[in-house]
DSSP file (Angstrom, degrees, kcal/mol; ACC not computed):
  #  RESIDUE AA STRUCTURE BP1 BP2  ACC     N-H-->O    O-->H-N    N-H-->O    O-->H-N    TCO  KAPPA ALPHA  PHI   PSI    X-CA   Y-CA   Z-CA
    1    1 A M              0   0    0      0, 0.0     2,-0.2     0, 0.0     5,-0.0   0.000 360.0 360.0 360.0 131.7  142.9  122.3  103.3
    2    2 A T     >  -     0   0    0      1,-0.1     4,-1.1     4,-0.0     3,-0.4  -0.484 360.0-113.0 -92.2 166.9  139.8  124.5  103.5
    3    3 A A  T  4 S+     0   0    0      1,-0.2    -1,-0.1     2,-0.2     3,-0.0   0.785 115.2  54.1 -71.3 -27.3  136.2  123.2  103.7
    4    4 A S  T  4 S+     0   0    0      1,-0.2    -1,-0.2     3,-0.0     0, 0.0   0.840 109.3  45.9 -78.9 -24.5  135.4  124.7  100.3
    5    5 A S  T  4 S+     0   0    0     -3,-0.4    -1,-0.2     2,-0.1    -2,-0.2   0.683  90.8 108.0 -90.1 -16.5  138.3  123.0   98.4
    6    6 A A  S  < S-     0   0    0     -4,-1.1     3,-0.1     1,-0.1    -3,-0.0  -0.195  77.3-107.8 -67.3 152.0  137.8  119.5  100.0
    7    7 A Q        -     0   0    0      1,-0.1    -1,-0.1     6,-0.0     2,-0.1  -0.463  39.8-107.3 -68.1 141.3  136.4  116.7   98.0
    8    8 A P        -     0   0    0      0, 0.0    -1,-0.1     0, 0.0     5,-0.1  -0.436  32.9-116.9 -71.6 149.0  132.8  115.8   98.8
    9    9 A T    >>  -     0   0    0      1,-0.1     4,-1.6    -2,-0.1     3,-1.4  -0.425  33.3-100.3 -73.6 158.7  132.3  112.5  100.8
   10   10 A P  T 34 S+     0   0    0      0, 0.0     3,-0.2     0, 0.0     5,-0.1   0.853 125.6  57.1 -39.5 -41.9  130.4  109.7   99.2
   11   11 A E  T 34 S+     0   0    0      1,-0.2     4,-0.1     3,-0.1     0, 0.0   0.805 111.8  42.3 -63.5 -32.6  127.4  110.8  101.3
   12   12 A Q  T <4 S+     0   0    0     -3,-1.4    -1,-0.2     2,-0.1     2,-0.1   0.594  92.8  98.2 -98.0  -8.2  127.6  114.3   99.9
   13   13 A A  S  < S-     0   0    0     -4,-1.6     2,-1.1    -3,-0.2    -4,-0.0  -0.376  80.5-113.4 -75.0 159.8  128.2  113.6   96.3
   14   14 A D        -     0   0    0     -2,-0.1    -1,-0.1     4,-0.0    -2,-0.1  -0.735  39.6-142.8 -99.3  97.4  125.6  113.6   93.8
   15   15 A Y  S    S+     0   0    0     -2,-1.1     3,-0.0    -5,-0.1     6,-0.0  -0.922  87.1  22.8-113.6 134.8  125.3  109.9   92.6
   16   16 A P  S    S-     0   0    0      0, 0.0     3,-0.1     0, 0.0     5,-0.1   0.829 113.2-107.5 -64.7 165.9  124.7  109.5   89.9
   17   17 A P        -     0   0    0      0, 0.0    -2,-0.1     0, 0.0     5,-0.0  -0.213  40.4 -94.1 -63.1 144.8  126.0  112.7   88.8
   18   18 A A  S    S+     0   0    0      3,-0.1     2,-0.3    -4,-0.1    -4,-0.0  -0.246  92.8   3.6 -59.0 146.9  123.5  115.3   87.7
   19   19 A G  S    S+     0   0    0     -3,-0.1     2,-0.5     2,-0.1     0, 0.0  -0.616 126.8  17.3  79.3-136.4  122.8  115.4   83.9
   20   20 A N        -     0   0    0     -2,-0.3    -2,-0.0     1,-0.1     0, 0.0  -0.625  63.6-163.5 -80.7 115.9  124.5  112.8   81.6
   21   21 A A        +     0   0    0     -2,-0.5     2,-0.3     2,-0.1    -1,-0.1   0.420  57.6 105.1 -79.8  -2.1  125.8  109.9   83.9
   22   22 A V  S    S-     0   0    0      1,-0.1     2,-1.0    -5,-0.0     3,-0.1  -0.682  75.7-127.0 -86.4 142.6  128.1  108.6   81.2
   23   23 A N    >>  -     0   0    0     -2,-0.3     3,-2.1     1,-0.2     4,-1.0  -0.728  19.1-161.2 -82.9  99.5  131.8  109.3   81.5
   24   24 A E  T 34 S+     0   0    0     -2,-1.0    -1,-0.2     1,-0.3     3,-0.1   0.753  88.1  58.8 -57.4 -23.8  132.6  110.9   78.1
   25   25 A D  T 34 S+     0   0    0      1,-0.2    -1,-0.3    -3,-0.1    -2,-0.0   0.733 113.2  39.4 -71.0 -22.4  136.3  110.2   78.5
   26   26 A L  T <4 S+     0   0    0     -3,-2.1     2,-0.4     2,-0.1    -2,-0.2   0.500  99.5  89.0-102.9 -14.2  135.5  106.5   78.8
   27   27 A T  S  < S-     0   0    0     -4,-1.0    -5,-0.0    -3,-0.1     0, 0.0  -0.696  82.4-112.6-100.6 135.7  132.8  106.3   76.2
   28   28 A S        -     0   0    0     -2,-0.4     2,-0.8     1,-0.1    -2,-0.1  -0.328  23.7-123.0 -59.9 152.2  133.6  105.6   72.5
   29   29 A K        -     0   0    0      1,-0.1    -1,-0.1     0, 0.0    -5,-0.0  -0.263  69.9 -65.0 -91.6  42.2  133.0  108.4   70.1
   30   30 A G  S    S+     0   0    0     -2,-0.8    -1,-0.1     1,-0.3     2,-0.1   0.459  88.1 151.9  94.7  -7.8  130.7  106.6   67.7
   31   31 A T        -     0   0    0      1,-0.1    -1,-0.3     3,-0.0    -3,-0.1  -0.406  43.6-126.9 -71.9 139.9  133.3  104.1   66.5
   32   32 A K        -     0   0    0      1,-0.1    -1,-0.1    -2,-0.1     3,-0.1  -0.523  31.2-102.9 -80.2 144.7  131.9  100.7   65.4
   33   33 A P        -     0   0    0      0, 0.0    -1,-0.1     0, 0.0     2,-0.1  -0.402  43.1 -98.3 -68.5 151.8  133.5   97.6   67.0
   34   34 A A        -     0   0    0     -2,-0.1     2,-0.5    -3,-0.1    -3,-0.0  -0.441  37.2-145.5 -73.3 144.2  135.9   95.8   64.9
   35   35 A I        -     0   0    0     -2,-0.1     2,-1.0    -3,-0.1     3,-0.2  -0.958  12.3-168.5-115.1 118.8  134.3   92.8   63.1
   36   36 A E    >>  +     0   0    0     -2,-0.5     4,-2.8     1,-0.2     3,-0.6  -0.557  16.0 167.8-100.9  67.1  136.4   89.8   62.6
   37   37 A N  H 3> S+     0   0    0     -2,-1.0     4,-2.1     1,-0.3     5,-0.2   0.829  72.7  54.6 -58.5 -33.1  134.2   87.8   60.3
   38   38 A S  H 3> S+     0   0    0      2,-0.2     4,-2.2    -3,-0.2    -1,-0.3   0.894 111.9  45.1 -68.6 -37.8  136.8   85.3   59.3
   39   39 A E  H <> S+     0   0    0     -3,-0.6     4,-2.5     2,-0.2    -2,-0.2   0.950 114.2  48.5 -61.9 -51.0  137.4   84.4   62.9
   40   40 A Y  H  X S+     0   0    0     -4,-2.8     4,-1.8     2,-0.2    -2,-0.2   0.837 112.7  46.5 -57.7 -38.0  133.8   84.3   63.7
   41   41 A A  H  X S+     0   0    0     -4,-2.1     4,-2.5    -5,-0.3    -1,-0.2   0.893 111.8  54.0 -72.0 -44.9  133.0   82.0   60.6
   42   42 A A  H  X S+     0   0    0     -4,-2.2     4,-2.8     2,-0.2    -2,-0.2   0.926 107.7  49.7 -53.3 -50.5  136.1   79.8   61.6
   43   43 A F  H  X S+     0   0    0     -4,-2.5     4,-2.0     1,-0.2    -2,-0.2   0.914 110.0  51.1 -58.4 -49.7  134.6   79.4   65.1
   44   44 A A  H  X S+     0   0    0     -4,-1.8     4,-2.2     1,-0.2    -1,-0.2   0.896 109.8  50.2 -55.9 -46.9  131.2   78.4   63.6
   45   45 A R  H  X S+     0   0    0     -4,-2.5     4,-2.9     1,-0.2     5,-0.3   0.966 106.4  53.8 -61.6 -49.6  132.8   75.8   61.4
   46   46 A R  H  X S+     0   0    0     -4,-2.8     4,-3.1     1,-0.2    -2,-0.2   0.921 110.9  48.1 -44.2 -50.2  134.7   74.3   64.3
   47   47 A I  H  X S+     0   0    0     -4,-2.0     4,-2.6     2,-0.2    -1,-0.2   0.924 111.6  47.6 -57.0 -46.6  131.4   73.9   66.2
   48   48 A L  H  X S+     0   0    0     -4,-2.2     4,-2.5     2,-0.2    -2,-0.2   0.955 113.4  48.8 -63.2 -53.2  129.7   72.4   63.2
   49   49 A R  H  X S+     0   0    0     -4,-2.9     4,-2.5     1,-0.2     3,-0.3   0.964 113.9  47.5 -50.2 -59.5  132.8   69.9   62.6
   50   50 A A  H  X S+     0   0    0     -4,-3.1     4,-2.5    -5,-0.3    -1,-0.2   0.918 112.2  49.5 -55.7 -44.4  132.7   68.9   66.4
   51   51 A Y  H  X S+     0   0    0     -4,-2.6     4,-2.2     1,-0.2    -1,-0.3   0.897 110.5  49.7 -63.8 -40.6  128.9   68.4   66.3
   52   52 A S  H  X S+     0   0    0     -4,-2.5     4,-2.3    -3,-0.3    -1,-0.2   0.870 109.2  52.6 -64.4 -41.9  129.2   66.2   63.2
   53   53 A R  H  X S+     0   0    0     -4,-2.5     4,-1.7     2,-0.2    -2,-0.2   0.888 106.2  52.9 -54.4 -42.8  131.9   64.2   64.9
   54   54 A R  H  <>S+     0   0    0     -4,-2.5     5,-1.0    -5,-0.2    -2,-0.2   0.926 110.7  46.6 -65.9 -41.6  129.7   63.6   67.9
   55   55 A V  H >X5S+     0   0    0     -4,-2.2     3,-1.8    -5,-0.2     4,-0.9   0.951 109.2  58.4 -62.4 -43.1  126.8   62.3   65.6
   56   56 A A  H 3<5S+     0   0    0     -4,-2.3    -2,-0.2     1,-0.3    -1,-0.2   0.786  96.9  58.5 -61.6 -31.9  129.3   60.1   63.7
   57   57 A V  T 3<5S-     0   0    0     -4,-1.7    -1,-0.3    -3,-0.2    -2,-0.1   0.228 136.0 -68.6 -90.5  17.9  130.5   58.2   66.8
   58   58 A G  T <45S+     0   0    0     -3,-1.8     2,-1.3     1,-0.1     3,-0.3   0.560  89.9 128.4 118.5  14.0  127.0   56.9   67.5
   59   59 A D    ><< +     0   0    0     -5,-1.0     3,-1.3    -4,-0.9     4,-0.2  -0.475  24.4 161.6 -96.2  68.9  124.7   59.7   68.6
   60   60 A I  T >   +     0   0    0     -2,-1.3     3,-1.9     1,-0.3     4,-0.4   0.796  64.4  67.7 -57.2 -36.1  122.1   58.9   66.1
   61   61 A E  T >> S+     0   0    0      1,-0.3     3,-0.7    -3,-0.3     4,-0.6   0.878  96.8  54.6 -55.8 -35.5  119.5   60.8   68.0
   62   62 A A  H <> S+     0   0    0     -3,-1.3     4,-2.2     1,-0.2    -1,-0.3   0.513  83.6  90.0 -81.8   0.5  121.3   64.2   67.2
   63   63 A L  H <> S+     0   0    0     -3,-1.9     4,-1.7    -4,-0.2    -1,-0.2   0.946  86.3  47.5 -65.6 -43.9  121.2   63.4   63.5
   64   64 A A  H <> S+     0   0    0     -3,-0.7     4,-2.2    -4,-0.4    -1,-0.2   0.862 110.3  53.7 -60.1 -39.9  117.8   65.2   63.0
   65   65 A D  H  X S+     0   0    0     -4,-0.6     4,-1.9     2,-0.2    -1,-0.2   0.950 106.4  53.4 -60.4 -47.0  119.2   68.2   65.0
   66   66 A L  H  X S+     0   0    0     -4,-2.2     4,-1.7     1,-0.2    -2,-0.2   0.896 108.7  48.3 -49.9 -47.9  122.2   68.3   62.5
   67   67 A I  H  X S+     0   0    0     -4,-1.7     4,-2.3     1,-0.3    -1,-0.2   0.899 107.8  54.7 -68.1 -38.8  119.8   68.4   59.6
   68   68 A C  H  X S+     0   0    0     -4,-2.2     4,-2.2     1,-0.2    -1,-0.3   0.861 104.9  56.4 -64.4 -33.4  117.8   71.2   61.4
   69   69 A L  H  X S+     0   0    0     -4,-1.9     4,-2.5     2,-0.2    -1,-0.2   0.907 103.2  52.9 -62.1 -42.7  121.2   73.1   61.6
   70   70 A S  H  X S+     0   0    0     -4,-1.7     4,-2.2     1,-0.2    -2,-0.2   0.947 109.0  49.2 -64.0 -46.8  121.6   72.9   57.9
   71   71 A E  H  X S+     0   0    0     -4,-2.3     4,-2.3     2,-0.2    -1,-0.2   0.909 110.1  51.1 -51.1 -46.7  118.1   74.4   57.5
   72   72 A D  H  X S+     0   0    0     -4,-2.2     4,-2.2     2,-0.2    -2,-0.2   0.913 108.1  53.5 -61.3 -43.5  119.0   77.2   59.9
   73   73 A I  H  X S+     0   0    0     -4,-2.5     4,-2.5     1,-0.2    -1,-0.2   0.894 108.8  48.4 -57.0 -49.6  122.2   77.9   57.9
   74   74 A D  H  X S+     0   0    0     -4,-2.2     4,-2.1     1,-0.2    -1,-0.2   0.918 112.3  48.4 -63.3 -39.3  120.2   78.2   54.7
   75   75 A D  H  X S+     0   0    0     -4,-2.3     4,-2.7     2,-0.2    -2,-0.2   0.872 109.2  52.8 -71.8 -35.6  117.7   80.6   56.4
   76   76 A A  H  X S+     0   0    0     -4,-2.2     4,-2.3     2,-0.2    -2,-0.2   0.890 109.1  51.6 -69.5 -37.5  120.6   82.7   57.8
   77   77 A V  H  X S+     0   0    0     -4,-2.5     4,-2.7     2,-0.2     5,-0.3   0.959 109.1  49.2 -53.9 -52.5  122.0   82.9   54.3
   78   78 A R  H  X S+     0   0    0     -4,-2.1     4,-3.1     1,-0.3     5,-0.2   0.960 114.5  44.9 -63.1 -48.9  118.7   84.1   52.9
   79   79 A R  H  X S+     0   0    0     -4,-2.7     4,-2.1     1,-0.2    -1,-0.3   0.869 112.5  50.2 -71.9 -29.9  118.4   86.7   55.6
   80   80 A A  H  X S+     0   0    0     -4,-2.3     4,-1.7     2,-0.2    -1,-0.2   0.864 115.0  45.6 -64.6 -41.2  122.1   87.9   55.3
   81   81 A V  H  X S+     0   0    0     -4,-2.7     4,-2.8     2,-0.2     5,-0.2   0.926 113.1  49.0 -70.1 -45.9  121.6   88.2   51.5
   82   82 A G  H  X S+     0   0    0     -4,-3.1     4,-2.5    -5,-0.3    -2,-0.2   0.909 112.4  49.7 -65.2 -34.2  118.2   90.0   52.0
   83   83 A G  H  X S+     0   0    0     -4,-2.1     4,-2.2    -5,-0.2    -1,-0.2   0.859 107.5  54.0 -66.7 -36.8  119.9   92.3   54.5
   84   84 A L  H  <>S+     0   0    0     -4,-1.7     5,-2.5     2,-0.2    -2,-0.2   0.875 109.0  48.7 -65.6 -42.6  122.8   93.1   52.1
   85   85 A R  H ><5S+     0   0    0     -4,-2.8     3,-1.4     3,-0.2    -2,-0.2   0.911 109.0  50.6 -66.7 -40.4  120.3   94.1   49.4
   86   86 A V  H 3<5S+     0   0    0     -4,-2.5    -2,-0.2     1,-0.3    -1,-0.2   0.920 106.3  58.2 -55.2 -40.7  118.4   96.4   51.8
   87   87 A A  T 3<5S-     0   0    0     -4,-2.2    -1,-0.3    -5,-0.1    -2,-0.2   0.528 128.0-102.6 -63.5 -10.5  121.9   97.8   52.6
   88   88 A G  T < 5S+     0   0    0     -3,-1.4     2,-0.2     1,-0.3    -3,-0.2   0.548  70.7 146.1 104.7   4.2  122.2   98.6   49.0
   89   89 A Y      < -     0   0    0     -5,-2.5    -1,-0.3     1,-0.1     2,-0.1  -0.550  42.6-128.3 -77.0 145.0  124.6   95.9   47.6
   90   90 A S    >>  -     0   0    0     -2,-0.2     4,-2.4     1,-0.1     3,-0.5  -0.476  17.8-112.7 -92.9 160.5  123.9   94.7   44.1
   91   91 A W  H 3> S+     0   0    0      1,-0.3     4,-2.2     2,-0.2     5,-0.2   0.794 120.4  55.8 -66.6 -19.9  123.4   91.2   42.9
   92   92 A A  H 3> S+     0   0    0      2,-0.2     4,-1.8     1,-0.2    -1,-0.3   0.836 107.0  50.4 -76.7 -31.9  126.7   91.5   41.0
   93   93 A E  H <> S+     0   0    0     -3,-0.5     4,-2.0     2,-0.2    -2,-0.2   0.939 115.9  41.9 -65.7 -50.5  128.4   92.5   44.4
   94   94 A I  H  X S+     0   0    0     -4,-2.4     4,-1.1     1,-0.2    -2,-0.2   0.936 114.3  51.4 -64.0 -48.5  126.9   89.5   46.1
   95   95 A G  H >X>S+     0   0    0     -4,-2.2     5,-2.3     1,-0.2     4,-1.2   0.896 107.3  52.2 -59.2 -49.4  127.5   87.2   43.3
   96   96 A A  H ><5S+     0   0    0     -4,-1.8     3,-0.9     1,-0.3    -1,-0.2   0.930 108.2  51.2 -63.6 -45.2  131.2   88.2   43.0
   97   97 A R  H 3<5S+     0   0    0     -4,-2.0    -1,-0.3     1,-0.3    -2,-0.2   0.820 115.3  44.3 -60.5 -28.4  131.9   87.5   46.8
   98   98 A L  H <<5S-     0   0    0     -4,-1.1    -1,-0.3    -3,-0.6    -2,-0.2   0.535 113.7-117.5 -98.7  -8.0  130.3   84.1   46.4
   99   99 A G  T <<5S+     0   0    0     -4,-1.2     2,-0.2    -3,-0.9    -3,-0.2   0.723  78.8 112.0  76.9  21.2  132.1   83.3   43.0
  100  100 A I  S   <S-     0   0    0     -5,-2.3    -1,-0.3    -6,-0.2     2,-0.1  -0.651  73.9 -95.6-114.7 170.4  128.8   83.1   41.2
  101  101 A S     >  -     0   0    0     -2,-0.2     4,-2.2     1,-0.1     5,-0.1  -0.521  34.7-112.7 -83.0 163.9  127.2   85.3   38.5
  102  102 A R  H  > S+     0   0    0      1,-0.2     4,-2.8     2,-0.2     5,-0.2   0.916 120.4  55.3 -56.0 -43.4  124.8   88.1   39.5
  103  103 A Q  H  > S+     0   0    0      2,-0.2     4,-2.6     1,-0.2    -1,-0.2   0.891 107.4  47.8 -52.9 -48.5  122.1   86.0   37.7
  104  104 A A  H  > S+     0   0    0      2,-0.2     4,-2.4     1,-0.2     5,-0.2   0.970 111.9  48.9 -54.0 -58.7  122.9   83.0   39.8
  105  105 A A  H  X S+     0   0    0     -4,-2.2     4,-2.7     1,-0.3     3,-0.5   0.933 114.1  47.3 -49.1 -56.0  122.8   85.0   43.0
  106  106 A Q  H  X S+     0   0    0     -4,-2.8     4,-2.4     1,-0.3     5,-0.3   0.853 110.7  49.1 -60.8 -41.0  119.5   86.6   42.0
  107  107 A Q  H  < S+     0   0    0     -4,-2.6    -1,-0.3     2,-0.2    -2,-0.2   0.798 114.2  47.1 -73.1 -26.0  117.8   83.4   41.0
  108  108 A R  H  < S+     0   0    0     -4,-2.4    -2,-0.2    -3,-0.5    -1,-0.2   0.888 134.4   9.3 -79.9 -40.6  118.9   81.6   44.3
  109  109 A W  H >< S+     0   0    0     -4,-2.7     3,-1.1    -5,-0.2     4,-0.3   0.313  96.5 100.8-123.9   8.3  117.9   84.3   46.6
  110  110 A G  G >< S+     0   0    0     -4,-2.4     3,-1.2    -5,-0.3    -3,-0.1   0.801  79.1  58.4 -65.9 -30.9  116.0   86.9   44.7
  111  111 A H  G 3  S+     0   0    0     -5,-0.3    -1,-0.3     1,-0.2    -2,-0.1   0.660 102.3  55.8 -81.3  -6.2  112.6   85.8   45.8
  112  112 A S  G <         0   0    0     -3,-1.1    -1,-0.2     1,-0.2    -2,-0.2   0.532 360.0 360.0 -97.1  -2.8  113.5   86.3   49.5
  113  113 A S    <         0   0    0     -3,-1.2    -1,-0.2    -4,-0.3    -2,-0.1   0.488 360.0 360.0-108.6 360.0  114.5   89.9   49.3
């Protein structure tokens, strides 16, 4: 093997490589990650049920925190609906996913978007 065809030693190599240091072969080509919303929601429901059981067996001090979680969920829904509206979804589309009319959806969350 000649010196010109030998692989550079780590000391000789240009680390990080000059230019773009991202290995293009290993980097996604702009694909979005898969979103398993139903699995994520089921996970959140399990957490809430477990927390309510913890309160129910005598952790009275945590009752106020559980109420705060309820308020946090309401806030999260308002933000989610507002984001959907900004993204271009109509009140009819939002209402249809929730099993309510477009008017009901707009009356409930219209002031926050």
